[in-house]
N, C-alpha and C positions, 0 to 999 in steps of 0.2 A: 589217781593212786599216788602220784609223785608227792602231792601235798600231804597226803596221809603219812607217807614215809618220812617226810621232813618233820612233821609234828611228832612222830614217834622218836626220832633222833633228838629233837628238842627236849622232850620230856625226860629222856634218859641221859642228857648231857651232863658232864662233870668237868668241863674245861676250866671253870673258874672257881677254885676252892673257896675264895673269900665269899663269893655269892652263895654257893651251896651251903656253906656253914651258916651264913646269915639267914637265909630263908628257912633253914631247918630250925634255927633258934627262935625265929619269929613264930613259926608254927607250933613250937612247944610252949612258949611263954604266953602267946595269944594276947589279945586285947580284952580288957574286962568285959566290954559289951558283946564280945564274940566268944565268951568262954565256953559256950556249949557247941561251938562249931568244931568240926574236924577240918583243920586247915589243909589245903592242897599241899603247900610246902615243897613244891618242885618247880622246875622251869615250866613256864606257862606256854602252851601251844597257841598258834594262830588259829583263827576260825573265820567262817563266813561262806559266801557263795564261791564255789571253786571255778565258776565261769565269770568271775567278777570283771566289771568294767572300771571299777574304782578300787584302788588299794590305799588304805589308810595306814600310815606308819607312825606309831607313837614312840615314846621314850622307853618305858619299862613298866612291868606290873607294879601296882602299889602293894606295899607290905601287908596291909590288912584289907586290900581289895582283891585283885586277881590272884595274889599269892594265897589268899584264903579260899576264894571261890573256884579257882582253877580255870577261869575264862577271862580273856583280855577285857579290860575296862568294866568288868562286872563287879558291882558291890562297892563302888567308891564314887566320890563326887564328880570326878572326870567323866566316868561312865554315864552319870545322869545327864550331863550336858550332851555327850556324844549320841546316846540312844534317843534322846528327845529330838535332837536335830535330824537324825536319820529318819525317824518316824514322821516328822512334820513334812519332810520332802518326799516321802513315799519310798524310802530305801530300807525300811524295816517294818515288821508287823507289830512291834510294840515300842512304846516310848520310854520304857524303863526296864531294868533288869538287875535283880539283886542276887541271883544264883545261877549257876550253870544248869542246863537241862530244864529251863523254865518255859520253853516254847518259843523263845526269841529266834527269829530267822532274819537274815539279811538278804536284801534283793539287789544283786549286782555289786555287792561290796564284800571285800575281804579285809580283815584287820590283823595287822602284825605289829611288831615293835622293834626298836633298835637292839635291845637286849631282852631276854626272856626270863630273867630272874630279877626279883626286886633288889635294888642296890641300897646299901646304907645311905641315908640322907638323900636318896634319889640321885646319887652321883656315881655313875659307873666310871671305872678307869678307862684309859685309852686302850689298854690291852684287852679288857673285858668287851669293849665295843668291837674291837677287831675280831676277837674270838667268835662273837655272835653274828658278825657280818656274813659268815659262811652260810648261815641259814637264810638271811635276807637276800643274798645274791641268788640263791637257788629258787626262792619264792618269786623273785622278779623274773627270772628266766622261765619259770613254770607257768606263771599267770600271763599267758600270751595275749589274752583278750583285753587286758587292762589298757584303758585310754587316758586315765587320770590318776595321778598320785597326789594324795593329800598328806603333806608332811607336817607333823605337829611338833613345833619347837625347833630351836636352832641346833641342838645336839643331833637330833634326828636328821635335820636338813644337811648339816656338815658331813655326817656319815654317808648319807645318800649321795652327795656330791663325790665323796672319796671313792665309793665303790662303783659308781656309774659314769663318772666323768662329766656330770652335769655342770654347766657354767651359770653363774649368776649369784646374787647375794640374797640373804634371807630378809624378808619384810612381810609382815602380816598382810594377807590378801593379794600378794604378788603372784602372777601367773607366768611361768616360764615354759618355753617350748623345749621338748626333749625327745629326739628320735621319732618325730611325728606324733608325739603324745604331749600331755600337759602335766606340769607340776604346779600345785597350788600350795603356797606357804601359809601356815597359820600358827598363831600362838597355841601352845598346849592348853587344854581346858582344865588345868590344875586349879585347885583352890587358891593358890598363890596369884594366879592371873584373874580368876573370875571374881574372887572376893574383893580384890583391890580395884576392880573396874578396868584393869588393863585390857581384858577381853570382855567386850560387851556382847549381849545376846544377838543384837541385830547384825553385828559384824561376824559373829560365829555362824549363825544360820545362813548368812549370805555365802559363806564358803561352800556349803553343801548345795545350795541352789545353783551356784555356778558350776560346781562339779557335775551335777546331774545334767545340766544343759550341755556340757561338753561331752559327757560320756554317753548320753542318750538323746541326741539331737532331735530324733523323730518323736520322742515320747513327751516332749515339753511344749 
């Protein structure tokens, strides 16, 4: 129930006027290829298995991805990489997702983000990150069965360090110990990283294989 309440607060959040104005404008103007869509255009809630052993923390909803569909990582190129990987290692029932309520379920995984509104140019301000950290702290406290945190990108990693006291530096594939749990660092699967080859599929899928082994040692 606590996670449901947190999501209700997220959806109705108005803490950051710049972001609220931006996502509303994007939802009204739309992208030509999505002109027939009714955009979500609000802060995007987290989702997944409420008894998750793995918590994935991204950066923010994409303007024409989750800000359009209303579900994290749904309807953009980052989501294609994420859901394909989760499905390949047995942590989701589908390997792709283009819209909310399409039957996708996550097995032992919960997905959240550093901020819940799409920021202009994918760059949230420090104040916006701090404002949204209130929700992330509560999610971390509520998801008591989590054994592994997968942190996508340096901004998400630095924020996680700030609110939890984690020690260590960001490096793709690096595993850090944290209060008897594990933190796995990864590049974000944005087109900027995947199209340039900075993030290769073999390195990406390995993140989830390791996470599953650590979170479900008897199931592997």
